[in-house]
C-alpha positions as CSV (number, residue, x, y, z in Angstrom):
1,M,35.2,-29.7,23.4
2,A,32.5,-32.2,24.2
3,R,30.8,-29.7,26.5
4,R,31.0,-27.0,23.9
5,T,29.4,-29.3,21.3
6,L,26.7,-30.4,23.7
7,A,26.0,-26.7,24.6
8,F,25.8,-25.8,20.9
9,I,23.4,-28.6,20.2
10,F,21.2,-27.7,23.2
11,C,21.0,-24.1,22.1
12,A,20.2,-25.0,18.5
13,L,17.5,-27.4,19.7
14,S,16.1,-24.7,22.0
15,L,16.0,-22.2,19.2
16,A,14.4,-24.6,16.8
17,W,11.8,-25.6,19.5
18,G,11.0,-21.9,20.1
19,V,10.5,-21.1,16.4
20,A,8.4,-24.2,16.0
21,S,6.3,-23.2,19.0
22,A,5.8,-19.7,17.6
23,Q,4.8,-21.1,14.3
24,D,2.3,-23.6,15.9
25,R,0.5,-20.8,17.8
26,P,-2.2,-19.1,15.7
27,A,-1.5,-15.5,14.9
28,R,-3.2,-13.3,17.6
29,V,-4.9,-10.1,16.5
30,G,-6.4,-7.6,18.8
31,W,-9.5,-5.9,17.3
32,L,-10.7,-2.8,19.1
33,P,-14.0,-1.4,17.6
34,L,-15.9,1.5,19.2
35,Q,-19.2,-0.4,18.7
36,S,-20.2,-4.0,18.2
37,R,-23.6,-3.7,16.4
38,G,-25.3,-1.9,13.5
39,L,-25.1,-1.9,9.7
40,Y,-21.9,0.0,9.6
41,E,-20.2,-2.5,11.9
42,E,-21.5,-5.4,9.8
43,I,-20.2,-3.8,6.6
44,T,-16.8,-2.9,7.9
45,S,-16.3,-6.2,9.8
46,R,-17.1,-8.1,6.6
47,G,-14.4,-6.1,4.8
48,F,-11.8,-6.6,7.5
49,I,-12.3,-10.4,7.7
50,Q,-12.2,-10.7,3.9
51,G,-8.9,-8.8,3.9
52,L,-7.4,-11.1,6.5
53,R,-8.6,-14.1,4.5
54,E,-7.1,-12.8,1.3
55,G,-3.8,-12.3,3.2
56,G,-3.9,-16.0,4.2
57,F,-5.3,-15.8,7.8
58,V,-8.5,-17.5,8.7
59,E,-10.0,-17.5,12.2
60,G,-10.0,-21.0,13.7
61,R,-7.3,-22.2,11.4
62,N,-4.2,-20.0,11.8
63,L,-5.8,-16.9,13.4
64,E,-7.2,-15.9,16.8
65,L,-9.2,-12.7,17.0
66,V,-9.2,-11.0,20.4
67,K,-12.2,-8.6,19.7
68,R,-13.3,-6.2,22.4
69,S,-15.9,-3.5,21.8
70,A,-16.1,-0.4,23.9
71,D,-19.8,0.1,23.0
72,Y,-19.3,3.8,22.7
73,D,-17.9,4.0,26.3
74,M,-14.7,6.0,25.8
75,L,-13.6,5.3,29.3
76,K,-13.3,1.6,28.4
77,L,-10.9,1.9,25.5
78,R,-7.6,2.2,27.3
79,A,-8.4,-0.7,29.6
80,L,-9.4,-2.9,26.7
81,A,-6.2,-2.0,24.8
82,R,-4.1,-2.8,27.9
83,D,-5.9,-6.2,28.1
84,M,-5.0,-6.9,24.5
85,V,-1.3,-6.1,25.2
86,A,-1.4,-8.4,28.2
87,A,-2.9,-11.1,26.0
88,K,0.2,-10.8,23.9
89,V,-1.5,-10.0,20.6
90,D,0.8,-9.7,17.6
91,V,-1.1,-6.7,16.1
92,I,-3.8,-4.4,17.2
93,F,-6.5,-3.3,14.7
94,A,-7.7,0.1,16.0
95,P,-9.8,1.6,13.1
96,A,-10.4,5.2,14.2
97,K,-8.6,7.7,16.3
98,P,-10.1,7.0,19.7
99,M,-9.1,3.4,19.4
100,A,-5.7,4.1,18.0
101,D,-5.0,6.6,20.8
102,A,-5.9,3.8,23.3
103,A,-3.7,1.3,21.5
104,W,-0.8,3.8,21.4
105,Y,-1.2,4.5,25.1
106,A,-1.2,0.8,26.0
107,S,1.9,0.0,24.0
108,R,4.5,1.7,21.7
109,T,5.9,-1.7,20.6
110,V,2.8,-3.7,19.5
111,P,2.1,-2.8,15.8
112,T,-1.2,-0.9,15.3
113,V,-3.2,-0.8,12.1
114,I,-5.7,2.0,11.4
115,A,-8.5,2.4,8.9
116,T,-10.4,5.7,9.2
117,V,-8.0,8.2,10.7
118,T,-8.3,11.5,8.8
119,D,-4.6,12.5,8.7
120,P,-2.1,10.3,10.5
121,V,0.7,12.8,10.1
122,V,-1.2,15.7,11.7
123,V,-2.1,13.6,14.8
124,D,1.5,12.4,15.0
125,Y,0.9,8.7,14.2
126,A,3.4,8.9,11.3
127,V,6.3,11.0,10.0
128,S,4.8,10.8,6.5
129,L,2.3,8.7,4.6
130,A,5.0,7.3,2.4
131,R,7.2,6.2,5.3
132,P,5.4,6.3,8.7
133,G,8.5,5.7,10.8
134,K,6.6,4.4,13.8
135,Q,4.6,1.3,14.9
136,I,1.3,2.6,13.3
137,T,0.3,2.1,9.6
138,G,-2.8,1.3,7.6
139,V,-5.4,3.3,5.6
140,T,-6.6,6.9,5.9
141,T,-10.0,8.2,4.8
142,A,-8.5,11.5,3.6
143,N,-11.3,13.4,5.2
144,A,-9.4,16.7,5.0
145,D,-10.5,17.0,1.4
146,L,-13.6,14.9,1.7
147,I,-15.3,17.2,4.3
148,G,-15.0,20.3,2.1
149,K,-16.2,18.5,-1.0
150,R,-19.2,17.0,0.8
151,M,-20.3,20.3,2.2
152,Q,-19.9,22.0,-1.2
153,L,-22.0,19.3,-2.8
154,F,-24.7,19.7,-0.1
155,T,-25.0,23.5,-0.8
156,E,-25.5,22.7,-4.5
157,L,-27.9,19.9,-3.7
158,V,-30.1,22.1,-1.5
159,P,-30.2,25.6,-3.1
160,G,-30.3,28.5,-0.5
161,L,-28.7,26.4,2.2
162,K,-27.3,28.7,4.9
163,R,-27.5,26.8,8.2
164,I,-26.1,23.2,8.3
165,G,-26.4,21.2,11.6
166,T,-24.0,18.4,12.6
167,F,-24.6,15.9,15.4
168,I,-21.8,16.1,18.1
169,D,-21.4,13.7,21.0
170,P,-19.4,15.8,23.6
171,D,-17.7,12.6,24.9
172,L,-16.3,12.0,21.4
173,L,-15.4,15.5,20.5
174,S,-11.8,15.4,21.6
175,S,-11.2,12.5,19.2
176,C,-12.8,14.2,16.2
177,Q,-11.9,17.8,16.9
178,E,-9.8,18.0,13.8
179,E,-12.7,16.9,11.6
180,V,-15.1,19.3,13.3
181,D,-12.6,22.2,12.8
182,L,-12.4,21.2,9.1
183,M,-16.2,21.3,8.8
184,E,-16.3,24.8,10.4
185,K,-13.6,26.0,8.1
186,S,-15.4,24.7,5.0
187,A,-18.7,26.2,6.2
188,K,-17.1,29.6,6.6
189,Q,-15.5,29.4,3.1
190,L,-19.0,28.6,1.6
191,G,-20.8,31.3,3.6
192,V,-22.6,28.7,5.6
193,T,-23.2,28.6,9.4
194,L,-22.4,25.3,11.0
195,V,-24.6,24.5,14.1
196,R,-23.5,21.9,16.6
197,I,-26.3,19.7,17.8
198,P,-25.4,17.8,21.0
199,V,-26.4,14.1,21.0
200,V,-25.5,11.1,23.1
201,A,-24.1,8.3,20.8
202,A,-23.9,5.5,23.3
203,G,-27.0,3.3,23.0
204,G,-28.1,5.0,19.8
205,I,-28.9,8.6,18.9
206,D,-32.5,9.7,19.7
207,L,-33.3,10.9,16.2
208,E,-36.6,12.6,17.1
209,Q,-34.9,14.6,19.9
210,A,-31.9,15.4,17.7
211,L,-33.9,16.7,14.7
212,Q,-36.2,18.6,17.0
213,R,-33.2,20.4,18.3
214,A,-32.1,21.1,14.7
215,V,-35.5,22.6,14.0
216,D,-35.3,24.7,17.1
217,A,-31.9,25.9,15.9
218,K,-33.4,26.9,12.5
219,V,-31.1,24.3,10.8
220,Q,-32.0,23.7,7.1
221,A,-30.0,20.5,6.7
222,V,-27.8,18.0,8.7
223,M,-24.4,16.6,7.7
224,T,-22.9,14.0,10.0
225,A,-19.6,14.6,11.7
226,P,-17.2,11.7,12.2
227,M,-17.6,9.5,15.3
228,T,-21.3,10.1,15.9
229,N,-22.5,6.5,15.6
230,N,-23.5,6.5,11.9
231,Q,-25.0,3.0,12.0
232,N,-27.4,3.8,14.8
233,I,-29.0,6.7,12.9
234,T,-29.6,4.8,9.7
235,D,-32.7,2.6,10.2
236,R,-35.2,5.4,10.7
237,L,-33.3,8.3,9.2
238,A,-35.4,8.7,6.0
239,E,-38.7,8.5,7.9
240,V,-37.7,11.0,10.6
241,S,-35.9,13.5,8.4
242,A,-39.0,13.6,6.2
243,K,-41.2,14.2,9.2
244,Y,-39.1,17.2,10.2
245,R,-38.4,18.3,6.6
246,I,-34.6,18.3,7.1
247,P,-32.3,16.9,4.4
248,F,-29.6,14.6,5.7
249,M,-26.2,13.8,4.2
250,H,-23.5,11.4,5.4
251,D,-20.4,9.6,4.1
252,V,-21.1,5.8,4.0
253,P,-22.1,4.7,0.4
254,Q,-23.3,1.3,1.6
255,L,-25.9,3.1,3.7
256,A,-27.3,5.3,0.9
257,G,-30.9,4.3,1.3
258,N,-31.8,6.7,4.1
259,A,-30.2,10.1,3.3
260,I,-30.9,12.6,0.5
261,A,-27.3,12.1,-0.6
262,V,-24.1,10.3,0.4
263,Y,-20.5,11.2,-0.6
264,G,-17.6,9.2,0.7
265,P,-15.2,6.4,0.2
266,D,-16.0,2.7,0.1
267,F,-15.7,1.8,3.8
268,E,-15.9,-1.9,3.2
269,D,-12.9,-1.7,0.9
270,I,-11.0,0.4,3.3
271,F,-11.4,-2.2,6.1
272,R,-10.6,-5.0,3.6
273,R,-7.3,-3.2,2.9
274,A,-6.7,-2.8,6.6
275,G,-7.0,-6.5,6.8
276,H,-4.2,-6.8,4.2
277,Y,-2.0,-4.6,6.4
278,V,-2.5,-6.8,9.4
279,A,-1.7,-9.9,7.3
280,R,1.5,-8.3,6.0
281,I,2.7,-7.5,9.5
282,L,1.9,-11.0,10.7
283,K,4.1,-12.2,7.9
284,G,7.0,-10.1,9.1
285,E,6.8,-6.6,7.5
286,K,7.6,-3.6,9.7
287,P,4.9,-0.9,10.1
288,A,7.5,1.8,10.0
289,T,8.2,1.1,6.4
290,M,4.7,0.3,5.2
291,A,3.2,3.4,3.4
292,I,-0.2,4.5,4.6
293,E,-2.7,4.2,1.8
294,E,-5.4,6.7,0.9
295,P,-8.9,5.8,-0.5
296,R,-9.0,4.8,-4.2
297,D,-12.3,6.4,-5.1
298,F,-15.2,8.3,-3.7
299,R,-18.9,7.8,-4.5
300,L,-21.7,10.3,-4.8
301,I,-25.1,8.7,-4.4
302,V,-28.3,10.8,-4.7
303,N,-31.5,9.5,-3.4
304,L,-34.4,11.0,-5.3
305,K,-37.0,9.0,-3.3
306,V,-35.9,10.9,-0.2
307,A,-35.6,14.2,-2.1
308,R,-39.2,14.0,-3.2
309,K,-40.4,13.3,0.3
310,L,-38.6,16.4,1.4
311,G,-39.8,18.5,-1.4
312,V,-36.2,19.1,-2.7
313,Q,-35.7,19.6,-6.4
314,V,-32.2,18.2,-7.0
315,P,-30.3,20.2,-9.7
316,Q,-29.4,18.4,-12.9
317,S,-25.8,19.5,-12.4
318,V,-25.6,17.3,-9.3
319,L,-27.4,14.4,-10.8
320,L,-24.9,14.4,-13.7
321,R,-22.0,13.9,-11.3
322,A,-23.7,11.2,-9.3
323,D,-22.2,7.7,-9.5
324,R,-25.7,6.3,-8.7
325,V,-29.2,7.8,-8.5
326,I,-31.8,6.0,-6.4
327,E,-35.2,6.6,-8.0
């Protein structure tokens, strides 16, 4: 009896010590971005950190961030994800499909939170948005509808538009093939030809070279495809597109000062909500039962400054629908 009592006490103390140790250790979150610099990265990182903070987790207090950027080298992603698993992270934040694929390859047991995957069900990350049923959850950008609407708006914005170019990095194509297919489908429905313009995203797109290729291909306008390094084409975009007389449209409202128009969700808010998901998982919720959220609203921003430089007369019908007009 005495031995049983001592054994019971020993087990209870061991269990209590284990729980206390787990609680004393800061939560460890793996963060796997495709890039580590640029305006887009600044905006989305700010949103994610805010979301974690709102969920009760602050780096240096009760949170350790294991952040590893691939810097647009797709070959690094799997190795970085494996390193995170080896570091015993509690959750991996893998915003877009290339990173989520790497996290899923590295471990099927470590929870993964996404932020900008077009359709998690189509790519087999989830059984349904309402009940994912797996170890992946988070937020989707709902690009399936967004791409078609953006292209429709572009044809209205630039009357007579028949050839739209899109920058494609061949190294990233496999990770955004679904989005490119949707672009081509939308273009066909609108009677527009979509022209793929090859670029190299790593290290920053050479805008001069890319837009010269667009001119050579008789492209009348350019619309970004997903995963082509948005933040590295923003700084000089207005200047270079005016030089080549090519209207440019993308999907990041926070970077509206450089394109003729922007139509897309609030990416800072999307990443903030992804931070909420990570916090909820750290508190004990199971990804399999956490419904994947869609964007709450989309913004259309028209930049008349850029339009005037390009000689484009924006129709009143488009201006009336704009959430914001830059004059």
